[in-house]
C-alpha positions in Angstrom: 156.7 108.3 59.8 158.0 105.9 62.9 161.3 107.3 63.4 159.5 111.1 63.3 156.6 109.7 65.7 159.6 108.5 68.3 161.8 111.6 68.4 158.5 113.6 68.8 157.7 111.6 71.9 161.2 111.4 73.2 161.2 115.8 73.1 157.7 115.4 74.6 159.1 112.8 77.5 162.3 114.4 78.1 160.4 118.1 78.4 157.5 116.6 80.2 160.3 115.3 83.2 162.0 118.4 83.1 158.7 120.2 83.5 157.4 118.5 86.0 160.9 118.9 88.1 161.0 123.1 86.8 157.0 123.4 88.2 158.6 122.5 91.5 161.3 124.7 91.0 159.2 127.6 90.5 157.0 127.1 93.5 159.7 127.2 95.4 161.3 130.0 93.5 158.2 131.8 93.9 158.4 131.1 97.7 161.8 132.9 97.3 160.8 135.7 95.8 157.7 136.0 97.9 160.1 136.3 101.0 162.5 138.7 99.2 159.5 141.0 98.9 158.2 140.0 102.2 161.3 141.5 104.2 162.2 144.2 101.9 159.2 144.9 99.6 159.8 147.4 96.9 162.5 149.6 99.2 165.5 150.7 97.8 167.6 147.9 99.6 165.0 145.9 97.4 166.0 147.6 93.9 170.2 147.3 95.6 169.6 143.5 96.4 167.9 142.6 92.6 170.8 145.1 91.2 173.4 143.5 92.8 172.4 139.5 92.5 171.8 140.9 87.8 175.0 140.8 87.6 176.6 137.3 88.5 173.4 136.0 87.3 173.6 137.7 83.8 176.8 136.3 83.7 175.8 132.6 84.8 173.0 132.9 81.3 175.4 133.8 79.5 179.0 132.0 80.2 177.0 129.2 82.2 173.7 128.1 81.1 174.0 130.2 77.9 176.5 130.7 75.5 179.3 127.8 77.1 175.9 125.0 77.1 174.7 125.7 73.5 178.4 125.6 72.1 179.8 122.3 73.8 176.4 120.0 73.6 177.2 120.0 69.3 180.8 119.6 70.0 180.5 116.4 72.5 178.1 114.9 70.8 180.2 114.7 67.6 182.6 113.4 69.7 180.3 110.7 71.0 179.6 109.9 67.6 182.9 109.6 66.1 185.5 109.5 68.7 186.5 106.4 71.1 184.9 106.7 74.8 188.8 107.5 76.0 189.1 110.4 73.7 185.7 111.5 74.3 186.1 112.1 78.3 189.7 113.6 77.9 187.9 116.1 76.0 185.5 116.7 78.6 188.3 116.5 81.5 190.3 119.1 79.9 187.0 121.7 78.9 186.3 121.1 82.3 188.9 122.7 84.0 190.0 125.0 81.6 186.7 126.4 81.9 186.9 126.4 85.7 190.1 128.7 85.6 188.7 131.0 83.5 185.3 131.4 85.7 188.2 131.5 88.5 189.9 134.7 87.3 186.1 135.6 86.6 185.3 135.7 90.2 188.6 137.5 91.2 188.0 140.1 88.6 184.3 140.3 89.6 185.1 140.9 93.5 187.9 143.1 92.5 186.1 145.3 90.4 182.0 145.1 91.8 182.1 148.8 91.9 183.3 149.3 88.3 180.3 146.5 87.5 177.7 148.1 89.6 178.2 151.6 88.5 177.9 150.4 84.8 174.7 148.8 85.7 173.1 151.6 86.9 174.7 154.4 85.0 171.7 156.6 85.7 171.0 155.2 89.3 170.7 156.2 92.7 173.9 156.7 94.8 172.6 155.0 97.9 171.2 152.1 95.9 174.6 151.8 94.3 176.8 152.1 97.6 174.5 149.2 99.2 174.6 147.1 95.8 178.3 147.0 96.0 178.6 145.0 99.2 175.8 142.7 98.3 177.3 142.2 94.7 181.1 141.0 96.3 178.8 138.8 98.8 177.5 136.6 95.6 179.9 137.3 93.0 181.8 133.7 93.5 178.5 132.0 92.3 179.5 132.3 89.1 182.0 130.1 89.4 180.2 127.2 91.2 177.0 127.8 88.8 179.0 127.5 85.9 180.5 124.1 86.7 177.2 122.7 87.4 176.1 124.3 83.8 178.7 122.4 82.1 177.4 119.6 84.5 174.2 119.7 83.1 175.3 119.8 79.5 177.2 116.7 79.9 174.2 115.2 81.3 172.1 116.3 78.6 174.1 114.6 75.7 173.2 111.1 77.8 169.2 112.5 77.7 169.8 112.6 81.4 167.3 115.7 82.0 165.8 115.1 85.4 168.6 115.4 87.8 170.1 118.9 86.1 166.8 120.2 85.8 165.9 119.7 89.7 169.2 121.7 90.8 167.6 125.1 91.0 165.3 123.9 93.8 168.9 123.6 96.1 169.3 127.3 94.9 165.5 128.0 96.0 166.3 126.0 99.3 169.4 127.9 100.5 167.4 131.2 99.6 164.5 130.5 101.3 166.7 128.9 104.6 168.6 132.3 104.8 165.4 134.3 104.6 164.2 132.7 108.0 164.8 135.1 111.1 166.6 133.1 112.9 168.8 132.7 110.1 169.1 136.4 108.9 169.0 138.3 111.9 172.9 136.8 112.5 174.1 138.9 109.4 174.1 143.0 108.5 170.5 142.9 107.2 168.2 140.6 105.5 169.7 141.3 102.1 173.2 140.1 103.2 171.6 137.0 104.4 170.0 136.1 101.1 173.3 137.3 99.4 175.1 134.5 101.2 172.2 132.0 100.3 172.0 132.5 96.9 176.1 131.4 96.7 175.4 128.4 99.2 172.9 127.2 97.0 175.0 127.7 93.6 177.8 125.6 95.8 175.1 122.7 96.1 174.2 123.2 92.5 177.1 121.7 91.2 177.9 119.1 94.0 174.6 117.3 93.5 175.7 116.3 89.9 178.8 115.1 90.7 178.4 111.4 91.6 176.3 111.3 88.1 179.1 112.6 86.1 181.4 110.3 87.7 178.9 107.1 87.3 179.2 108.3 83.5 183.2 108.5 82.9 183.8 111.5 84.3 187.2 111.4 85.8 187.9 114.9 86.9 191.8 114.1 86.2 193.4 117.9 86.5 194.7 119.3 82.9 194.0 123.1 81.3 194.7 122.8 77.8 193.8 126.2 75.8 195.2 124.4 72.5 193.3 121.4 72.7 191.3 120.8 69.3 188.2 120.2 70.9 188.5 123.2 73.5 189.1 125.7 70.5 186.0 124.7 68.7 183.9 125.0 71.8 185.7 128.6 72.4 184.7 130.0 68.2 181.6 128.7 69.1 181.1 130.4 72.6 182.8 133.9 72.4 180.4 135.3 69.6 177.4 133.4 71.2 177.6 135.6 74.2 175.3 137.5 72.2 173.7 135.0 70.3 171.9 133.1 73.2 171.6 135.6 75.8 169.8 138.1 74.0 167.3 138.1 76.6 169.7 138.5 79.2 171.7 141.5 77.3 168.3 142.9 76.8 167.3 142.5 80.7 170.9 144.1 81.7 169.6 147.7 79.5 166.1 147.3 81.4 168.2 147.0 84.6 169.8 150.3 83.3 167.0 152.7 82.3 164.6 151.1 85.2 167.6 152.9 87.6 167.5 156.2 85.9 166.7 159.2 88.5 163.1 159.5 87.2 162.0 156.0 87.8 159.7 155.7 90.7 161.4 153.9 93.7 161.2 150.2 93.6 160.9 150.1 89.5 164.0 147.5 89.6 162.1 145.1 92.1 158.7 145.1 90.0 160.5 144.6 86.8 162.4 141.9 88.8 158.9 140.1 89.6 157.4 140.9 86.8 160.2 138.9 84.9 159.8 136.0 87.7 156.6 135.9 86.6 156.9 135.3 82.5 159.7 133.2 83.5 157.4 131.1 85.6 155.7 130.3 82.0 158.6 129.8 80.3 160.2 127.4 82.9 157.0 125.4 82.9 157.2 124.0 79.6 159.4 126.4 77.4 163.0 125.8 78.3 161.9 122.4 79.4 161.2 122.1 75.7 164.2 124.2 74.6 166.5 121.9 76.8 165.4 118.3 75.3 165.9 119.5 71.8 169.3 120.7 71.7 170.7 117.5 72.2 168.3 116.1 69.4 168.8 118.2 66.7 172.7 118.2 67.3 172.4 114.6 66.8 170.6 115.1 63.2 172.7 118.1 62.5 175.7 115.8 62.9 173.8 112.6 60.7 173.3 115.4 58.2 170.1 115.0 58.6 168.5 118.5 58.0 164.9 117.5 57.2 164.7 116.0 60.6 166.4 118.7 62.2 163.4 121.0 60.5 160.8 118.6 61.8 161.9 118.6 65.5 162.4 122.3 65.5 158.8 123.0 64.5 156.9 120.2 66.6 158.8 122.2 69.2 157.5 125.7 68.0 154.2 124.5 67.5 153.4 123.2 71.5 155.3 125.8 72.8 153.4 127.7 70.9 150.4 126.3 72.2 151.2 127.1 75.5 152.3 130.5 75.2 150.2 132.5 73.4 147.0 131.5 75.9 149.5 131.9 78.9 150.4 135.9 77.7 146.6 136.7 77.3 146.2 135.4 80.5 148.3 137.4 82.1 147.8 140.3 80.4 143.9 140.5 81.8 144.4 139.1 85.3 148.1 141.1 85.9 147.1 142.8 88.5 145.1 139.5 90.6 148.1 137.5 90.3 150.2 140.2 91.5 147.7 140.6 94.3 147.9 136.8 95.4 150.8 136.3 94.8 153.4 139.2 96.1 150.9 141.2 98.2 152.6 140.8 101.8 154.6 142.4 104.4 155.9 145.5 102.9 155.2 144.7 99.3 152.0 147.0 99.1 148.8 147.7 97.1 151.4 150.6 95.2 154.0 147.9 94.8 151.2 145.5 93.5 150.0 148.3 90.7 154.0 149.2 89.7 154.7 145.4 89.0 151.2 144.9 87.5 152.3 147.8 84.7 155.6 146.0 84.0 153.6 142.7 84.1 151.6 144.1 81.0 154.2 144.8 78.5 156.5 141.4 79.7 153.2 139.3 79.4 153.2 141.0 75.4 156.5 139.5 74.5 156.1 135.8 76.1 155.6 134.3 73.0 158.6 135.6 71.4 160.4 134.8 74.7 159.9 131.2 74.1 160.1 131.3 70.0 163.6 132.9 70.5 164.9 129.9 73.1 164.1 127.6 70.8 165.2 129.2 67.2 168.8 130.1 68.5 169.7 126.5 69.5 168.4 125.8 65.8 171.3 127.4 64.9 173.6 126.4 67.2 173.0 122.9 66.6 174.6 123.9 63.3 177.3 125.0 65.2 176.4 128.2 63.8 176.4 131.0 66.2 177.3 134.2 64.2 174.1 134.1 62.7 172.4 134.7 66.1 174.9 137.3 67.0 174.5 139.7 64.3 170.9 139.4 64.5 171.2 139.8 68.6 173.6 142.8 67.8 170.6 144.6 65.7 167.6 143.4 68.4 169.9 145.1 71.2 170.5 148.1 69.6 166.5 148.6 68.6 166.0 147.7 72.2 168.4 150.6 73.5 166.9 153.0 70.9 162.9 151.9 72.1 164.3 152.2 75.9 165.3 155.8 75.4 162.3 156.6 73.0 160.2 155.2 75.8 162.1 157.0 78.8 162.3 160.4 77.3 158.9 161.0 75.3 156.4 158.6 76.6 157.2 158.1 80.3 153.7 159.9 81.6 152.5 156.9 80.1 154.3 154.1 80.4 156.4 154.3 83.4 158.3 151.6 84.8 156.6 149.8 82.3 158.6 151.4 79.2 161.9 148.7 79.4 159.4 145.9 79.7 158.1 147.2 76.7 161.2 147.4 75.2 162.2 143.9 75.8 159.3 142.9 73.9 159.3 144.1 70.9 162.9 143.9 70.2 162.6 140.2 71.0 159.6 140.1 67.9 162.2 141.5 65.8 164.9 138.8 67.3 162.8 135.8 66.2 161.0 136.9 63.1 164.4 137.9 61.1 166.1 134.8 62.5 163.1 132.9 60.9 163.4 134.5 58.2 167.3 133.2 57.8 166.5 129.8 59.1 163.8 129.6 56.1 166.3 130.7 53.4 169.6 128.4 55.1 167.5 125.7 55.2 164.6 125.3 52.8 160.8 125.5 53.0 159.7 124.7 56.4 155.7 124.5 56.2 155.1 128.4 56.6 151.2 128.1 55.9 150.9 125.2 58.3 152.4 126.9 61.4 150.4 129.8 60.4 147.1 128.1 60.4 147.8 126.5 63.8 148.6 129.7 65.4 145.7 131.3 63.6 143.5 128.6 65.7 145.7 129.2 68.7 145.0 132.1 68.7 141.4 132.3 68.2 141.1 130.4 71.1 143.1 132.6 73.1 141.1 135.3 72.3 138.0 133.8 73.0 139.5 132.6 76.3 140.7 135.8 77.4 136.8 137.1 76.3 135.5 134.7 79.0 138.7 135.7 81.2 138.3 139.5 81.4 134.1 138.9 81.7 135.0 136.5 85.1 137.0 138.8 86.4 134.3 141.9 86.4 131.1 139.5 87.5 133.7 138.9 90.4 134.8 141.8 91.9 138.2 140.4 92.6 139.2 144.1 93.7 136.3 144.6 96.0 137.2 140.9 98.2 139.5 142.2 101.6 140.3 138.7 102.7 142.6 136.4 101.5 141.5 133.3 101.6 138.4 134.3 99.5 140.6 135.9 97.0 142.9 132.9 97.0 139.5 131.1 95.6 138.3 133.2 93.5 142.0 133.6 91.9 141.9 129.7 91.8 138.4 129.5 89.9 139.8 132.2 87.2 142.6 130.5 86.1 141.1 127.0 86.4 137.9 128.3 83.9 140.2 130.0 81.7 142.4 127.2 81.1 139.2 124.4 80.5 137.6 127.2 78.5 140.8 127.0 75.8 141.2 123.4 76.2 137.3 123.2 75.3 137.8 125.4 72.5 141.2 123.9 71.3 139.3 120.7 70.8 136.4 122.3 69.5 138.4 123.6 66.4 140.2 120.3 66.4 144.0 121.9 67.1 146.8 119.6 65.9 148.7 120.2 69.2 146.2 118.5 71.5 145.8 115.7 69.3 149.3 114.8 68.8 150.4 115.3 72.1 147.8 113.0 73.4 148.8 110.6 70.9 152.4 110.2 71.1 151.6 110.1 74.9 149.7 107.2 75.1 150.1 105.4 72.4 153.0 102.9 71.4 155.1 103.5 68.2 158.2 101.2 68.4 161.2 101.4 69.8 163.2 104.4 69.7 166.6 104.0 67.1 169.4 103.5 69.2 171.7 106.3 69.7 174.7 105.7 68.3 178.5 106.8 70.6 179.3 106.1 73.8 177.0 105.0 77.0 178.5 105.6 79.9 
């Protein structure tokens, strides 16, 4: 029992560190996105920038933060447990340079064949948007090289339970982007969009080099050596290749959304509206869901390597309940307050009232899928911790097919009703299918998970979130938010609505005695002994 509590405390401590840093990063990320919408609005040039950025960003999430990270951590932790220090770091150095060579080749191909990438990502799109996106994409594509190396550095440091520094690196990207959005800087470029593209590249460079000193301190020598036959490299490759789909289902669905959002029937600005709506939901995911997922993967990998499947299941279920406690009420709040949120955060400069309506529609449907988007970030690493990438891939392929079919149906049969919200709704439904299927398979493979207890917890959370939603909707109508014209009074009412909704939810959760409140409070503020030592190298 003591060890279980210690593991829970470690998850919460790691997740809290990541969350605090990530919230700072997301705040700067909001400023970054606000600068983007302020300068470009929901124009065709804004669509071109988002399209150009999504191509290297998708590869970043799949090759870097997604598949490579999830495939590397279980193998590296196995080396830490069962091999000498010299063997472990020799493997890390070989994999780093091998991965670097692959990224260099991918970068060159991306720059050379940028027109093909852009046309594929916008096969139904407008010619002018495609032309602008090609130029911007070539400026940004080298970003994949540096951010891929940064992701590997993050994975190594996470294995030593160092989460703060890697989690802080996106702050540098945001600062770089914001700097290049300032008039005295972007006026030296052909357009504001070109300046922002260069800002993305510079930010990626800083994200990698910030982590190098800690890697060296832990034992990384960066001794050059490329090997495609090394057993450790081949193990990571076997896990990584199918993992492009498994861990990246949300990103692949985002690609599908991008293609359909570029359809000629869609209103101008549909792509940037989906981007902004996705960024708002990512604020919630990044605040805690991604933090917990980042913290549990190394722990589950250690447990799986030791054959402790019961401990691995308890770690996963605890993380699922804690994340659901955050994301379910967040989804309700986003649905009800979607227009005030977009108005307060983004309706400035070239982002006008029509831009708000366009974005709020997309946010409505993305918000409905928020619990599923969060859960998939937990359950896929649960499979990866046992070095099983095939199962998430197979389920992801079916989910991706479902997303494509739903997009087609929504575009051709429900467009007058859904408009630019169709791709968001398709992604949300596909995510729920992905989560439920993986959960059933996980249950069949590893035995009972305490499904009734999970259902009871989710029922309490849903009841509290629903009651909070009623209070929030009533307060919104009573405040007459739409009739407030000036920004500061509107901001004050908005903050009051958010604070009131939060206090209402926590008060109801306390009254219904939701276990999540007592667990977080008890583990955070009461001692339960020292954490057991971790075997393997310590740096």
